[in-house]
N, C-alpha and C positions, 0 to 999 in steps of 0.2 A: 599630638594634640587629642583632647578627648572627645568622645561623640556626646551630641548634644542629646538631652533626655528624651526619652520614647514616651509619646503622648499616651494617655488613655491606659494605663497599668492593669487598670482594674477590669476592664472589658475581656475576658475571656472568651473564647467561642464557644457559644450554644447549638446545641443540636440542631436548632432550626436555623440558625444564621447562614447568611451565604459565604460559599466557600470562594475565596481568592485566587484570581490565577488559573483559570479553567484552561484546559488544553486540549489536544486532541489524543490524550495517551487512554483515555477508557476508564469505564468504573469499573472496579474489580469484579470478579463473578459474586453474585449472591451469598453470604457467608464467609467469604475470604477476606482476610487483615489486608489493607490497602498497602501494608508493607512489603508484602509477599511480592507482588507488581514491582514497587520501587526496587527493592533489592535487584531483581533480576534484570531489569532494565539498565539500573546503574552499573552492574557488573558487566552487562554487555557494552556500554559505551567506553568505559575504563578500560575493557580489552581491547577495544579498537583503537584506542589510543595510546597504549602502552608505549609504544616507542618512542612518543614524546614525554615520556619519564626519564628516558635513559640522559643520565649528565654526560655532558663535553667531556673529550679527552682528557682537556687542563682542567676539569674541575676543583682538583685539590688546587689549584693555584688563582684561581678567580676571585677577586675580592668579595662577591656578594653570594655566602650559600643559598641564600633564601630563594633566588632561581636556579639555582644549577643543581643544587644535592638536596634541598627539604623536600621539595614533591616527591622523590623518591623513598626517604625515610618517611614521611607521610603515607604512601602506597605500602611499603612494609608491615608497618605499626598497626592500618587500620585492616589490610588482609590476613592479618596473623587473626586479627579479632573477630572479622568474620569466619574465616575457617574454624576458629574453637567454636562459635556459635551455631555452625551448620552441621548437619547429618553427612556423613561419606556421599549417602547415596543422593543428596542432593545437589542437581548441577552448579547451584550456586558456589557450593564447598569446591566443586573442580575447579571454578573460573578462578576464585580467590586464592585456592592454592597456586594455581599456574602463575598469578599476577605476584605472588608472594616468591615464588623461585625465580621468577624473571626480575624481581625488584635486587634480591640477594645478588642474581650473576650481575645485573647490571653495575654493583657495586664494587666488581672484582672478588666475590666472595668474600666482602669487608675489607678488603686493602684500601679501599677509598677513604673509609672511615681511621684507617690505621693512619693514613698520609694527612688528612685534615687534620688529626689530632698531635702529629709530630710537628704540623705548620703552626699550629696556632695551641700550644700545649695545656693553657688555662681557660679555652674555652669549653663549654661546657657542650655545643651543639652535638659534635662527632658522639659524644656519648651516650646522650640523649637518642639520636639517631638509631646508632647500633642497637642500641636495648632494645627497642622495637624488635628487631628483628629475632632474638634471644628466646622470646616467647614462642618462637616455632622450631628452637632446637637449632639455630643457626650459630656458630662462633667463629672468630678470629683468634687463635692464641697471641699473636702477635700484639695486635688491641689489646686485649685482657691485660697481659703482662705489663704495656706501656701506661693502660688506666689504674691499675695498682699504684705504680710510681706517682703518677701526676695529682692522683687525686687524695694523696697521704702528704701533698705538701700543705704549708701555710698558705701560700696564694688561693691554694682550692679553696680553703677554709675562710679565707678573706674577701674572697669573691663577693661583691655589692649585686644582687639581683632582687626583683621583685618577687613575693612571698610565693604567687603562684609559681615562677618557673624554680624557684627553689624546690620547690614538690617534686616538678618534672626530673630535675637533677636527683634527688634524693630516691624517688621511683625507678631510674637508671641504675642509680649505687645499688639499691636493692635486689635489682633481677642478676646485676654480676656478682653479688654476694659482697660487695664492698662495703665497709664501716660508712654507716651515714656521717657527713662532715657538719651535719648540727640535728638537734632532737626533733624529729618530724613533729610531734605535740606543739613545738614551741612554735613551728613556723606555719602549720595549720591555723592555728589560733588568731595568726595577723593577716591572713587572706580578706578580701570582700567579703567571700562566703563566709569565712571564720568567725566573723563580727556580727554575724546577723543583722545585717542593716537594715533601717527601716525599708518595707519592700519597694515605695515610692523611689528609692533610691536608684534603680535598677536603669540601668542603659545602655548601649551597645559594649562599651569595654566592660564594665561588668559584668554583662553575660557572659562573657566569653572566659572572663574570670571566673565566675560560677560554674560555668561548665567542667572548665580544665583542672578545676579544684577536685570535683566530683570523679573526672576521669582518673587522678592521679591517685587520689585517696583508694579507689574501688578497684584499682588496677585495670583502668580499661573496661567495667562492668564485672570483672571476675569474680570480685567480692563487694555484693552490696551491703552485707552486713558490717564492714569495714566504716560506712560511714555512722559517725555519732547519731545518736537517737535525736539531740537537738537540731541539729543539721539534716536530718532524713524530713522531721516533722518539717520545721521549717519551709524547707523545699515541697514537702507535700501540698502544704496549705497555698503558696505563691508562683509554684512552679506553673499551673494552670494561666492565671493572668498575665504571667510574662510570655508563653506561649502565643496565647492569643493574641496579645500585642503587637508579638513579631511576624504572625500570620498575616494581620493586618496590615502591616507595612511593608509585607511582603521581603521582609528578612529573612530568605530562606537558607540560608548557612547558617546563622546563628538558631532560627528554629528547627534546623536538623538537630543541632548540638542540644538544644534544648528537649527534645525527643529521646535522644540516646539518654540523657540525665534521666528523664521519666523512667526508662526501663532499667536503667541502675540503683532506684528505690529499694529499700528492702521490702517495700509491697509498690508492685509498679503501676502507673496509672494508667487508667484503660484509656483515654486520650483517640477515643474512635473518631470523633469529629475533626479533631486537629491533625489526626493522621488523613483522612479523606483531603483536607484542604491541601494539606504539604504535597499529598500525591498529585493533587491537579497542577500542580506546579512544575512538575518534571516536563520536559521537553518530549516528543516524540522519538528522537532519538534515544534517550536515557538519560541526559546530564540534566542537572540543574543549575543555576547562574546564585551568585552569593544575595542579589538583590534584583527587585525589579520585574518586569514580566518575564513568561517564558519565553526563549529565543525560538524563532520560526528557521531559521536558516541553520546548518549544521556548523558545529565549531571546523572551520577549515584552513584555520592559523594560527600561529603559535600565541597570539592574544587573545584570541577566542577558548585555547585551551587553559590558561593561564587564569580565564574568569569561572571556568568553568570545573577545573579539576578538585580543589577543596570540597566544595557544595556537594558535589557528586559523590567523592569519597565519603564525604558524614552522611551521605544519605545511606549509601550501602552499610555503613557501622552502626546507624541508627535503626535501619531496618532488620539486621540480624538480632540485635539487640533484645527488640521489640517481640519478633518472633520466636525468641527464645524464651521468653517470658510474660508470654500473654496472661493477665490478671484472671485469677480464676473467677467461676459467676458467684451474686450474691449468695449465702447461704440460705437457707430456709430453715424454717422453724415452725413443727407442727403443718406443713403442707403451704404455709402463707409466707409469700417474698416479702 
């Protein structure tokens, strides 16, 4: 079911606007980017919760990989991105790398993805999840041998998928050195963002389609120049308004993804007030929730973990991207700003 449209798309958060979702996390030290504190607190919560990412022993036989395997794959994908964007001397780098190593170990060094692919040879999610680890140099030869055969079949090429999901599959194929099953340019043009729709058509489902379009095209922020100029110009013009609306509506997970996109543009957006508003929604223990007020009590059970793990992963990812691409100050000419 599609989500209802978000009201007030044109109302971006201005520097003097109130910041929604205040909590006890505290203001960052003067001159420090709010993303720094968000990153370290989010990684702290993820490290404390890492055993909850471990899939059950029978994960390859369960019917719903969204609850048993996907969280582990997302941990690997986004911690690889955080490790890539942080300096080795930064404690955040060591934490991200430890979480990445844990995720690979919890997958049986890739054996879980191999078993999933054997069980569902034309399902794309084993390839998508596995590919996130290859960015950090992890490989499972048996999986890759199987993938070379599976992705060469007519059934793989004929699979019906949403265009944004097809971009994810194409990205995974590229990481493994496999031939693309469809021309990437033709798929990019078919997505919501590729159509450059009227900006007031933005709503929650479209927002996630747009953010993932950018993540797949830029290699999760590694190549901002891969975004076509018209797409980059469109996002530069309209992303601030969409982000402001998500903050006003307290849609923290989507707001975090939009902040990540703002750092994936060829010219990253400043987003200072927006980052302060977003940081204020972080719970004292470091987690975010998908939407609504910051939780006061720790996430003590599995349901609390499920509500928090994805927005907290997104917070760490967006923070690492933002800190790695802080916009340059305005140029001065003849001493005048």
